[in-house]
C-alpha angles and dihedrals in degrees: 000000000000092000092052090053092052091047091052091050092049091049091047091051091048090049091050091051094048091047091050090049093049092047090051092050094046091049092050090050092050091047090052091049091048094050090047090053091046090053090050093048092047091049092050092046095050093043090053094042097051098038093058093077 
């Protein structure tokens, strides 16, 4: 029974590490997408703002 407990703890630790890694990657992808969208919006705003004159 003791070996099953250590295997379960090992699997839980592995699952936690994988979940943390996937969350980090997902957050990085979302941040990249957000910054890309921000740059596009800034470009369109300044293009519109300065071409009106």
